[in-house]
C-alpha positions as CSV (number, residue, x, y, z in Angstrom):
1,X,100.8,48.7,34.6
2,X,99.2,52.1,34.6
3,X,98.3,51.3,38.3
4,X,102.0,50.4,39.1
5,X,104.2,53.5,37.5
6,X,103.4,56.5,39.3
7,X,104.5,59.7,38.1
8,X,105.9,61.7,40.2
9,X,103.3,64.3,41.1
10,X,101.6,60.9,42.5
11,X,104.7,60.0,44.2
12,X,105.3,63.2,45.7
13,X,101.8,63.6,47.1
14,X,101.9,59.7,48.5
15,X,105.2,61.0,50.5
16,X,102.9,63.5,51.5
17,X,100.3,61.7,52.7
18,X,102.1,59.3,54.4
19,X,104.8,61.6,56.3
20,X,101.3,63.5,57.3
21,X,99.5,60.3,59.1
22,X,103.6,59.9,60.8
23,X,102.8,63.3,61.8
24,X,99.7,62.8,63.1
25,X,99.9,59.5,65.0
26,X,102.8,60.5,66.8
27,X,100.9,63.9,67.5
28,X,98.1,61.6,68.8
29,X,100.5,59.6,71.1
30,X,102.4,62.4,72.0
31,X,98.7,64.0,73.0
32,X,98.2,60.6,74.5
33,X,101.6,60.5,76.9
34,X,100.9,64.3,78.1
35,X,97.8,63.3,79.5
36,X,98.8,60.0,81.0
37,X,101.8,62.2,82.9
38,X,98.9,65.5,83.6
39,X,96.2,62.7,85.3
40,X,99.3,61.0,87.2
41,X,100.2,64.6,88.5
42,X,96.4,65.5,89.4
43,X,96.1,62.1,91.7
44,X,99.7,63.1,93.1
45,X,97.9,66.8,94.1
46,X,95.0,65.5,95.0
47,X,96.2,62.9,97.0
48,X,98.9,65.5,99.3
49,X,95.6,67.9,99.7
50,X,93.4,65.0,101.0
51,X,96.3,64.3,103.3
52,X,97.2,67.8,104.2
53,X,92.8,68.3,105.0
54,X,93.0,65.4,107.2
55,X,96.3,66.6,108.8
56,X,94.6,70.5,110.1
57,X,91.2,68.6,110.7
58,X,93.1,66.7,113.0
59,X,94.8,69.3,114.7
60,X,91.5,71.4,114.6
61,X,90.0,68.8,116.7
62,X,92.9,68.6,118.9
63,X,93.0,72.1,119.7
64,X,89.7,71.7,120.3
65,X,89.5,69.1,123.2
66,X,92.5,71.1,124.8
67,X,89.9,74.3,125.0
68,X,87.4,72.1,126.4
69,X,89.0,70.7,128.8
70,X,90.9,74.0,129.8
71,X,87.3,75.6,129.7
72,X,85.9,73.2,132.2
73,X,89.3,73.4,134.5
74,X,88.9,77.3,134.4
75,X,84.8,76.6,135.9
76,X,85.8,74.1,138.4
77,X,88.6,76.8,139.6
78,X,85.9,79.3,139.5
79,X,83.1,77.3,141.5
80,X,85.7,76.6,143.9
81,X,86.9,79.8,144.4
82,X,83.7,81.8,144.7
83,X,83.0,78.5,147.1
84,X,85.7,79.5,149.1
85,X,84.5,83.2,149.2
86,X,81.5,82.4,150.5
87,X,83.0,80.3,153.3
88,X,85.1,83.5,154.5
89,X,81.9,85.6,153.9
90,X,80.2,83.5,156.6
91,X,82.8,83.3,158.6
92,X,83.1,87.1,158.7
93,X,79.3,87.4,159.2
94,X,79.4,85.1,161.7
95,X,82.7,87.1,163.5
96,X,80.5,90.5,163.4
97,X,76.9,88.6,165.1
98,X,79.4,87.0,167.8
99,X,82.0,89.8,168.3
100,X,79.8,93.4,166.8
101,X,81.7,96.0,169.1
102,X,85.3,95.0,168.2
103,X,84.4,94.8,164.7
104,X,83.2,97.9,164.5
105,X,86.2,99.2,166.3
106,X,88.6,97.0,163.2
107,X,86.2,98.6,160.4
108,X,86.5,102.0,162.0
109,X,90.5,101.3,162.6
110,X,90.7,99.3,159.3
111,X,88.7,102.6,157.4
112,X,91.2,105.2,159.0
113,X,94.2,103.3,157.9
114,X,93.3,103.0,154.6
115,X,92.5,107.1,154.3
116,X,96.3,107.5,156.0
117,X,97.5,105.7,153.1
118,X,95.4,106.8,150.4
119,X,96.0,110.6,151.5
120,X,99.6,110.6,150.3
């Protein structure tokens, strides 16, 4: 009977122990719940970062492709221009060989005209 009847101090100690156990369980549940929420948020952020990185990489690849295309087109235009310039130079040389006196007269006239324009 001594075990069944507790004195007030033992009852208070038991109540404190029970309350402490409930607080400990509630704290453990809160920590577990918070941990799950943080992990879900981290997963969401990680997924968003991966998608953003993929989009940036895609845009960079497209920009690189466009730059390569423009470079190739620019090279083609440059080559065509140089070919035309070479053709014109060949034509001018041929004209000078065929008509040397007229070529010298044209050169003198162009020089005189250019000198008059630049003096003003």
